[in-house]
C-alpha positions as CSV (number, residue, x, y, z in Angstrom):
1,X,-48.2,189.7,-53.2
2,X,-48.6,188.0,-49.8
3,X,-45.8,186.8,-47.6
4,X,-46.3,183.9,-45.2
5,X,-43.9,183.1,-42.4
6,X,-44.1,179.3,-42.1
7,X,-41.6,178.5,-39.3
8,X,-37.9,178.1,-38.4
9,X,-35.8,176.7,-41.2
10,X,-33.6,174.5,-39.1
11,X,-36.5,172.7,-37.5
12,X,-39.6,173.1,-39.7
13,X,-39.0,170.0,-41.9
14,X,-36.5,167.2,-42.1
15,X,-34.5,166.6,-45.3
16,X,-36.7,165.1,-47.9
17,X,-39.9,165.8,-45.9
18,X,-43.1,167.1,-47.6
19,X,-45.8,169.1,-45.9
20,X,-48.9,170.8,-47.1
21,X,-49.9,174.3,-46.0
22,X,-53.1,176.2,-46.9
23,X,-51.9,179.8,-47.3
24,X,-54.6,182.3,-48.0
25,X,-56.7,179.7,-49.8
26,X,-53.8,178.3,-51.8
27,X,-52.7,174.7,-51.2
28,X,-48.9,174.8,-51.1
29,X,-46.5,171.9,-50.7
30,X,-43.3,172.8,-48.8
31,X,-40.3,170.6,-49.4
32,X,-36.9,170.5,-47.8
33,X,-34.2,169.1,-50.0
34,X,-30.7,169.3,-48.5
35,X,-30.4,172.8,-47.0
36,X,-32.9,174.4,-49.3
37,X,-36.7,174.8,-49.2
38,X,-39.0,174.7,-52.2
39,X,-42.7,175.4,-52.6
40,X,-45.0,174.2,-55.3
41,X,-48.7,173.5,-55.8
42,X,-49.9,170.8,-53.4
43,X,-52.4,169.2,-55.9
44,X,-51.6,167.2,-59.0
45,X,-53.0,168.9,-62.0
46,X,-54.1,165.6,-63.5
47,X,-56.9,164.3,-61.2
48,X,-56.2,166.3,-58.1
49,X,-54.2,163.8,-56.1
50,X,-52.6,165.1,-52.8
51,X,-48.9,165.4,-53.6
52,X,-47.9,165.3,-50.0
53,X,-48.6,161.6,-50.2
54,X,-46.3,161.2,-53.2
55,X,-42.7,160.1,-53.2
56,X,-39.7,162.4,-53.5
57,X,-36.5,161.1,-55.1
58,X,-33.7,163.7,-55.4
59,X,-35.6,166.6,-56.9
60,X,-38.3,164.6,-58.6
61,X,-41.7,164.3,-57.0
62,X,-44.0,161.5,-58.2
63,X,-47.8,161.7,-57.8
64,X,-49.2,158.8,-55.7
65,X,-52.2,158.1,-58.0
66,X,-51.1,158.1,-61.6
67,X,-47.3,158.7,-61.4
68,X,-47.0,162.1,-63.0
69,X,-43.6,163.5,-62.1
70,X,-42.4,167.0,-61.4
71,X,-39.2,168.8,-60.6
72,X,-39.7,170.5,-57.3
73,X,-37.2,173.3,-58.1
74,X,-39.4,175.0,-60.7
75,X,-42.5,172.7,-60.6
76,X,-41.6,171.5,-64.1
77,X,-43.6,168.5,-65.5
78,X,-41.3,165.6,-66.1
79,X,-43.7,162.7,-66.7
80,X,-47.4,162.5,-67.8
81,X,-50.3,162.0,-67.4
82,X,-50.5,165.5,-66.0
83,X,-50.3,168.1,-68.7
84,X,-49.3,171.2,-66.7
85,X,-46.3,172.2,-64.6
86,X,-47.0,172.7,-60.9
87,X,-47.4,176.3,-59.6
88,X,-44.1,177.4,-58.3
89,X,-43.7,179.8,-55.3
90,X,-40.8,182.0,-54.1
91,X,-39.2,180.8,-50.9
92,X,-36.6,182.6,-48.9
93,X,-35.0,182.3,-45.5
94,X,-34.9,185.5,-43.5
95,X,-33.7,185.7,-39.9
96,X,-34.0,181.9,-39.7
97,X,-37.7,182.0,-40.9
98,X,-39.0,180.2,-43.9
99,X,-41.1,182.7,-45.9
100,X,-43.3,181.8,-48.9
101,X,-44.5,184.5,-51.2
102,X,-47.9,184.3,-53.0
103,X,-49.0,184.5,-55.7
104,X,-46.4,182.8,-57.9
105,X,-43.9,185.0,-59.7
106,X,-42.6,184.8,-63.2
107,X,-44.1,181.4,-63.9
108,X,-45.2,181.6,-67.6
109,X,-47.6,179.2,-69.3
110,X,-45.7,176.0,-70.3
111,X,-46.6,176.2,-73.9
112,X,-45.4,178.9,-76.2
113,X,-46.7,180.2,-79.5
114,X,-45.8,180.2,-83.2
115,X,-43.5,182.6,-85.0
116,X,-44.4,183.1,-88.7
117,X,-40.8,183.7,-89.6
118,X,-40.0,180.0,-88.8
119,X,-41.0,178.2,-92.0
120,X,-40.7,174.7,-90.6
121,X,-43.9,172.6,-90.7
122,X,-44.3,169.7,-88.3
123,X,-47.4,167.5,-88.8
124,X,-48.9,165.3,-86.2
125,X,-51.3,162.7,-87.5
126,X,-53.5,161.5,-84.7
127,X,-55.5,163.4,-82.1
128,X,-55.1,161.0,-79.2
129,X,-52.9,161.1,-76.2
130,X,-49.6,160.7,-78.1
131,X,-50.5,163.3,-80.7
132,X,-51.7,165.8,-78.2
133,X,-48.7,165.3,-75.9
134,X,-46.3,165.8,-78.9
135,X,-48.0,169.0,-79.9
136,X,-47.7,170.4,-76.4
137,X,-44.1,169.3,-76.0
138,X,-43.0,170.9,-79.2
139,X,-44.2,174.2,-77.9
140,X,-42.9,173.6,-74.4
141,X,-39.5,172.8,-75.9
142,X,-39.3,176.1,-77.8
143,X,-40.4,175.1,-81.3
144,X,-42.0,178.1,-82.9
145,X,-42.6,176.7,-86.4
146,X,-46.0,175.6,-87.7
147,X,-47.8,172.6,-86.1
148,X,-50.8,170.9,-87.7
149,X,-52.6,168.3,-85.7
150,X,-54.8,166.1,-87.9
151,X,-57.5,163.8,-86.4
152,X,-60.0,161.6,-88.1
153,X,-62.5,162.2,-85.3
154,X,-64.4,165.4,-85.1
155,X,-63.7,166.3,-81.4
156,X,-60.7,167.9,-79.8
157,X,-58.3,165.5,-78.0
158,X,-60.0,163.9,-75.0
159,X,-59.2,162.1,-71.8
160,X,-59.9,158.6,-73.2
161,X,-59.3,156.5,-70.1
162,X,-62.4,158.3,-68.6
163,X,-64.7,157.0,-71.3
164,X,-64.9,153.5,-69.9
165,X,-64.9,154.8,-66.3
166,X,-66.6,157.9,-65.0
167,X,-68.0,159.2,-68.3
168,X,-69.7,155.9,-69.2
169,X,-71.0,155.6,-65.6
170,X,-72.5,159.1,-65.7
171,X,-70.3,160.3,-62.9
172,X,-67.9,162.6,-65.0
173,X,-69.0,166.0,-66.2
174,X,-68.8,166.0,-70.0
175,X,-66.9,169.3,-69.8
176,X,-64.0,167.4,-68.1
177,X,-63.5,165.0,-71.1
178,X,-61.6,167.3,-73.5
179,X,-57.9,167.5,-72.4
180,X,-57.7,171.2,-73.1
181,X,-61.2,172.5,-73.3
182,X,-62.2,173.8,-76.7
183,X,-60.3,174.6,-79.9
184,X,-59.4,178.1,-78.7
185,X,-56.7,176.7,-76.4
186,X,-54.9,175.3,-79.5
187,X,-55.5,178.5,-81.5
188,X,-53.8,180.5,-78.8
189,X,-50.7,178.3,-79.0
190,X,-50.5,178.2,-82.8
191,X,-51.5,174.6,-83.1
192,X,-53.8,174.2,-86.1
193,X,-56.4,171.5,-85.6
194,X,-57.8,169.7,-88.7
195,X,-60.6,167.5,-87.2
196,X,-62.7,165.0,-89.1
197,X,-59.9,164.6,-91.6
198,X,-58.7,161.3,-93.1
199,X,-55.4,160.8,-94.7
200,X,-55.4,158.5,-97.8
201,X,-51.8,158.5,-98.9
202,X,-48.3,159.4,-97.7
203,X,-45.5,160.3,-100.1
204,X,-42.3,160.1,-98.0
205,X,-40.0,161.1,-100.8
206,X,-42.0,164.4,-101.5
207,X,-42.9,164.8,-97.8
208,X,-46.6,165.1,-98.6
209,X,-49.8,163.8,-97.0
210,X,-52.9,163.5,-99.2
211,X,-56.5,163.6,-97.8
212,X,-60.0,162.7,-98.7
213,X,-61.2,165.3,-101.3
214,X,-57.8,165.6,-102.9
215,X,-56.2,168.2,-100.6
216,X,-52.6,167.8,-99.5
217,X,-50.0,169.2,-97.1
218,X,-46.2,169.3,-97.1
219,X,-44.3,168.5,-93.9
220,X,-40.7,168.8,-92.8
221,X,-41.2,166.3,-90.1
222,X,-44.1,164.0,-89.4
223,X,-45.3,162.1,-86.3
224,X,-47.6,159.2,-86.9
225,X,-49.9,158.7,-83.9
226,X,-53.0,157.2,-85.4
227,X,-53.7,154.9,-82.5
228,X,-55.7,151.7,-82.7
229,X,-58.9,150.4,-84.2
230,X,-61.1,148.1,-82.1
231,X,-61.3,144.5,-83.3
232,X,-64.6,143.4,-84.6
233,X,-66.2,140.0,-84.5
234,X,-66.6,140.3,-88.2
235,X,-66.8,136.5,-88.9
236,X,-69.7,136.1,-86.3
237,X,-73.2,135.9,-87.8
238,X,-75.3,138.9,-86.9
239,X,-72.5,141.3,-86.3
240,X,-74.1,143.8,-88.7
241,X,-77.1,144.2,-86.4
242,X,-77.8,147.5,-84.8
243,X,-77.1,147.8,-81.1
244,X,-73.6,146.3,-81.2
245,X,-70.9,148.7,-80.1
246,X,-67.2,149.1,-79.6
247,X,-65.8,151.6,-77.1
248,X,-62.8,153.7,-78.4
249,X,-64.0,157.2,-79.2
250,X,-66.2,159.8,-77.5
251,X,-68.9,159.1,-80.2
252,X,-68.7,155.4,-79.2
253,X,-69.3,156.2,-75.6
254,X,-72.2,158.5,-76.4
255,X,-73.9,155.8,-78.5
256,X,-73.6,153.3,-75.6
257,X,-74.9,155.8,-73.1
258,X,-77.9,156.5,-75.4
259,X,-78.5,152.7,-75.6
260,X,-78.4,152.4,-71.8
261,X,-81.1,155.1,-71.5
262,X,-83.7,152.7,-72.9
263,X,-82.1,149.2,-72.7
264,X,-81.7,147.4,-69.4
265,X,-79.8,144.3,-70.4
266,X,-76.3,144.4,-71.8
267,X,-73.8,141.7,-72.9
268,X,-70.2,142.6,-72.9
269,X,-67.9,140.5,-75.1
270,X,-64.4,140.6,-73.6
271,X,-63.1,140.3,-70.0
272,X,-60.0,142.6,-70.1
273,X,-59.8,146.3,-69.2
274,X,-62.3,147.8,-71.6
275,X,-64.9,145.1,-71.0
276,X,-64.5,145.0,-67.2
277,X,-64.5,148.8,-66.8
278,X,-67.5,149.1,-69.0
279,X,-69.3,146.4,-67.0
280,X,-68.7,148.2,-63.7
281,X,-69.7,151.6,-65.2
282,X,-72.9,150.3,-66.8
283,X,-74.0,148.2,-63.9
284,X,-72.9,150.6,-61.1
285,X,-73.6,153.9,-62.8
286,X,-76.5,153.1,-65.1
287,X,-78.2,150.1,-63.3
288,X,-77.8,147.9,-66.3
289,X,-78.0,144.1,-66.0
290,X,-74.6,143.1,-67.4
291,X,-73.3,139.7,-68.5
292,X,-69.6,139.5,-69.4
293,X,-68.6,136.8,-71.9
294,X,-64.9,135.8,-72.5
295,X,-62.8,132.9,-73.6
296,X,-60.4,133.0,-70.5
297,X,-61.0,131.1,-67.3
298,X,-61.0,134.4,-65.3
299,X,-60.8,138.1,-66.2
300,X,-57.3,139.5,-66.8
301,X,-55.8,136.0,-66.7
302,X,-53.1,136.8,-69.2
303,X,-52.4,140.3,-68.0
304,X,-52.6,140.2,-64.2
305,X,-52.8,136.5,-63.4
306,X,-55.5,134.2,-62.1
307,X,-55.6,135.4,-58.5
308,X,-56.1,139.0,-59.3
309,X,-58.5,138.2,-62.0
310,X,-60.7,136.1,-59.7
311,X,-60.7,138.9,-57.1
312,X,-62.1,141.3,-59.7
313,X,-64.6,138.8,-60.9
314,X,-65.9,138.2,-57.3
315,X,-66.2,142.0,-56.8
316,X,-68.3,142.3,-60.0
317,X,-70.5,139.3,-59.0
318,X,-71.1,140.9,-55.6
319,X,-72.5,143.9,-57.5
320,X,-74.8,141.9,-59.7
321,X,-72.6,141.3,-62.8
322,X,-72.8,137.8,-64.3
323,X,-70.1,136.0,-66.2
324,X,-69.9,133.4,-68.9
325,X,-66.2,132.6,-69.0
326,X,-64.5,129.9,-71.1
327,X,-67.1,130.8,-73.7
328,X,-67.2,132.3,-77.2
329,X,-70.0,133.9,-79.2
330,X,-71.6,131.7,-81.8
331,X,-73.9,134.3,-83.3
332,X,-75.8,137.5,-82.5
333,X,-79.6,137.2,-82.6
334,X,-81.8,140.0,-83.7
335,X,-85.3,141.2,-84.5
336,X,-86.1,144.0,-86.9
337,X,-82.5,144.6,-87.6
338,X,-81.6,145.2,-83.9
339,X,-79.7,142.9,-81.6
340,X,-81.9,141.0,-79.1
341,X,-79.5,138.4,-77.8
342,X,-76.2,136.6,-77.9
343,X,-75.9,132.9,-78.5
344,X,-72.9,131.2,-77.1
345,X,-71.0,128.2,-78.4
346,X,-72.5,126.0,-75.7
347,X,-76.0,126.8,-77.0
348,X,-76.9,129.2,-74.2
349,X,-78.8,132.3,-75.4
350,X,-78.3,135.6,-73.5
351,X,-80.9,138.3,-73.9
352,X,-79.5,141.7,-74.7
353,X,-80.9,145.1,-75.4
354,X,-77.4,146.1,-76.6
355,X,-73.9,144.6,-76.8
356,X,-70.4,146.1,-76.2
357,X,-67.5,144.3,-77.9
358,X,-64.1,144.7,-76.2
359,X,-61.9,142.1,-77.7
360,X,-58.7,144.1,-78.3
361,X,-57.4,146.5,-80.9
362,X,-55.1,146.6,-83.9
363,X,-52.7,149.4,-85.0
364,X,-54.4,151.9,-87.3
365,X,-51.8,151.7,-90.1
366,X,-53.8,150.6,-93.1
367,X,-52.9,153.6,-95.3
368,X,-49.2,153.1,-94.5
369,X,-48.9,149.7,-96.1
370,X,-48.1,151.2,-99.5
371,X,-46.0,154.1,-98.1
372,X,-42.8,152.1,-97.8
373,X,-42.3,152.4,-94.0
374,X,-41.0,149.3,-92.2
375,X,-43.9,147.6,-90.5
376,X,-44.0,144.6,-88.2
377,X,-45.2,141.6,-90.1
378,X,-47.3,140.2,-87.2
379,X,-49.3,143.2,-86.1
380,X,-48.6,145.8,-88.8
381,X,-47.2,148.3,-86.2
382,X,-44.6,150.8,-87.4
383,X,-41.1,149.7,-86.5
384,X,-39.1,152.5,-84.8
385,X,-35.9,152.8,-83.0
386,X,-35.6,153.8,-79.3
387,X,-35.9,157.5,-80.3
388,X,-39.2,156.5,-82.1
389,X,-37.7,157.3,-85.5
390,X,-39.0,155.1,-88.3
391,X,-37.2,153.8,-91.3
392,X,-37.6,157.3,-92.8
393,X,-35.5,159.8,-90.7
394,X,-38.2,162.5,-91.0
395,X,-41.0,160.3,-89.9
396,X,-41.7,159.2,-86.2
397,X,-44.3,157.0,-84.7
398,X,-45.8,157.1,-81.2
399,X,-48.6,155.4,-79.2
400,X,-50.4,152.2,-80.1
401,X,-49.0,152.0,-83.6
402,X,-45.3,152.1,-82.5
403,X,-43.2,149.0,-82.0
404,X,-40.0,150.4,-80.6
405,X,-36.5,148.9,-80.2
406,X,-36.1,148.0,-76.6
407,X,-33.1,145.7,-77.3
408,X,-35.3,142.5,-77.8
409,X,-35.7,140.7,-81.1
410,X,-39.4,141.7,-81.5
411,X,-39.3,145.1,-79.9
412,X,-42.0,146.5,-77.6
413,X,-45.5,147.7,-78.3
414,X,-47.7,148.8,-75.4
415,X,-51.3,150.0,-75.5
416,X,-51.4,152.2,-72.5
417,X,-52.5,155.9,-72.2
418,X,-49.5,157.1,-70.2
419,X,-47.1,155.3,-72.4
420,X,-48.6,156.9,-75.5
421,X,-48.1,160.3,-73.8
422,X,-44.6,159.5,-72.9
423,X,-43.9,158.5,-76.5
424,X,-45.5,161.7,-77.8
425,X,-43.1,163.7,-75.6
426,X,-40.1,161.6,-76.6
427,X,-40.9,161.8,-80.3
428,X,-41.4,165.6,-80.1
429,X,-38.0,166.1,-78.5
430,X,-36.3,163.9,-81.0
431,X,-38.0,165.8,-83.8
432,X,-36.1,168.8,-82.3
433,X,-32.9,166.7,-82.2
434,X,-32.7,166.4,-78.5
435,X,-31.6,162.7,-78.5
436,X,-33.8,161.1,-75.9
437,X,-35.0,157.4,-75.8
438,X,-37.9,155.4,-74.5
439,X,-35.4,153.5,-72.4
440,X,-35.6,156.4,-69.9
441,X,-39.3,155.8,-69.2
442,X,-41.2,153.1,-67.4
443,X,-44.7,152.0,-68.4
444,X,-47.6,152.6,-65.9
445,X,-51.3,152.2,-66.1
446,X,-54.3,152.0,-63.7
447,X,-57.8,150.7,-63.6
448,X,-60.7,151.4,-61.3
449,X,-63.8,149.1,-60.9
450,X,-66.3,149.3,-58.1
451,X,-64.2,151.9,-56.3
452,X,-61.3,149.4,-56.3
453,X,-58.1,150.9,-57.8
454,X,-55.2,148.9,-59.1
455,X,-52.0,150.4,-60.4
456,X,-49.4,148.6,-62.6
457,X,-45.8,149.5,-63.2
458,X,-43.6,147.9,-65.9
459,X,-44.6,145.4,-68.6
460,X,-45.0,141.6,-68.3
461,X,-46.6,140.0,-71.3
462,X,-45.7,136.6,-69.7
463,X,-44.0,135.6,-66.5
464,X,-42.6,132.6,-64.6
465,X,-43.6,133.6,-61.1
466,X,-45.7,136.1,-59.1
467,X,-44.5,137.0,-55.6
468,X,-47.1,138.6,-53.3
469,X,-46.2,141.2,-50.7
470,X,-48.3,142.4,-47.8
471,X,-51.3,140.2,-48.6
472,X,-53.2,138.3,-51.2
473,X,-55.5,139.7,-54.0
474,X,-58.7,138.5,-52.3
475,X,-57.8,140.9,-49.4
476,X,-57.6,143.9,-51.9
477,X,-54.3,144.9,-50.2
478,X,-51.2,143.7,-51.8
479,X,-48.3,144.2,-54.2
480,X,-47.7,141.5,-56.9
481,X,-44.2,141.2,-58.4
482,X,-44.1,139.6,-61.9
483,X,-40.8,137.9,-62.6
484,X,-39.0,136.1,-65.4
485,X,-36.4,134.0,-63.7
486,X,-35.0,136.4,-61.2
487,X,-35.7,139.6,-63.3
488,X,-38.5,141.9,-62.2
489,X,-40.7,142.7,-65.2
490,X,-43.6,144.5,-63.5
491,X,-45.6,145.0,-60.4
492,X,-49.3,145.5,-59.6
493,X,-50.6,146.9,-56.4
494,X,-53.6,147.9,-54.4
495,X,-53.5,150.3,-51.4
496,X,-49.8,150.8,-51.5
497,X,-49.3,153.9,-53.6
498,X,-46.0,155.0,-52.1
499,X,-44.5,151.6,-52.7
500,X,-45.7,151.6,-56.3
501,X,-44.1,155.0,-56.8
502,X,-40.9,153.5,-55.3
503,X,-41.0,150.5,-57.6
504,X,-41.2,152.7,-60.7
505,X,-38.1,154.7,-59.5
506,X,-36.3,151.4,-58.8
507,X,-37.1,150.1,-62.3
508,X,-36.2,153.5,-63.8
509,X,-32.8,153.4,-62.1
510,X,-32.3,149.7,-63.1
511,X,-31.7,148.7,-59.5
512,X,-31.7,145.1,-58.7
513,X,-34.5,143.8,-56.4
514,X,-34.2,140.2,-55.2
515,X,-37.0,137.8,-54.4
516,X,-35.9,137.8,-50.8
517,X,-36.3,141.6,-50.7
518,X,-39.7,141.4,-52.4
519,X,-40.9,139.0,-49.7
520,X,-39.2,140.7,-46.8
521,X,-41.7,143.0,-45.1
522,X,-38.9,144.8,-43.2
523,X,-37.2,145.7,-46.5
524,X,-38.1,149.4,-47.1
525,X,-38.9,149.8,-50.8
526,X,-39.2,153.6,-50.4
527,X,-35.8,154.0,-48.7
528,X,-34.2,151.7,-51.3
529,X,-35.7,153.8,-54.2
530,X,-34.5,157.0,-52.6
531,X,-31.0,155.8,-51.9
532,X,-28.0,156.7,-54.1
């Protein structure tokens, strides 16, 4: 144990101030809250963000990059996408001096283990972000019964957002893609992995899942987290040619990377997040000549608006990516069974050594149609209440397949990584009768293209008005507020991480934010978020 005298308690930090110290090679974040000092790890365990640049509200510290949240009193994780608590260090005041003791004391691993005497069996169907988060949260919350995590893919749960970013670009070490390393991590926590396993039938009355090959398992409670299936251009001639890929799984990414090792021309169908991130990764990381095809006038038009979409398009074009927008695919052209080009509806033929299709996803709920669960008629998502409980009280749903009751007529379904993790945590807690709802959580996602990062808080499927603060999208320095009438639905921002943290807190607390306050540069969003 090493003790470090930091300074005088009454003058070292102001109330609410954060300061990083490097103590014996350990990065420590010292925080003053009221009359007390707290010390936690200074680096976010997600992607290594500097937490001294985050935002403190009461005892909650929000990461500036991807909005993971922690309780500074014990370092406890409150919101994903981080998976681990922060290291927590002992602080005491002695003779007016702040003294931090290293290494950390009595800080056990956040996940527990199984106890064979507990005969309950919880099954999680789906090895994506929601399923993995639920398995971890069950252990974190003290559940010691049996957990079986079933996944149709053959690999352990992975950091899927990185597939279209650093991994596809060749800039992320493959060892960083699994969320928890290898299978041993799950073994040590009593989480049984059944990989490469497909469920064919669910009997809710008997609480039984049946699998390919005739095997079955009984569950006490079940979480459905099967995610989404990429949409195919199945009605387009030539779609059966080799060299046409979607990007959803690690195997998909590996196939595209393999194609990029020999091919030099790619056509990407779709100008939303998967398509645009893949375009930046292939062109910037693999030196592929990329053409993006999409039916909208500009990328992200329906998600972020025309101005932001045009800014991204210009950045891509400045780096050699070409666009064919307002266009659709007429047919895929091939030779010897392999794709060689894409013909558009205007007659233009685009040469292609390979094609990536990113035209959206649909909930992977095919096997549930005969199970008797209440599904949404339009998208076949599982209808759940705010606690993510389905029409069967012992069956929950989380992630892309869940349409949860947010008080609106149609409910809410969001295809975001962090939201899926949030839902996995909420579902796990409610499986343990903790009575929490999705209404306590705000959606957040991020994208990075050509070293330009954009963060987005809230959810606006459509809006009446966009109010810009600080600057315009073409300046790559702005916050955009999306409104329906006078109600704030969402915000997108570049280069204003602290304000974006503040906006999430403001939305979480359901505080009003007027149009005048949004436009007023002197109105302090951070101070407003931190106020009582």
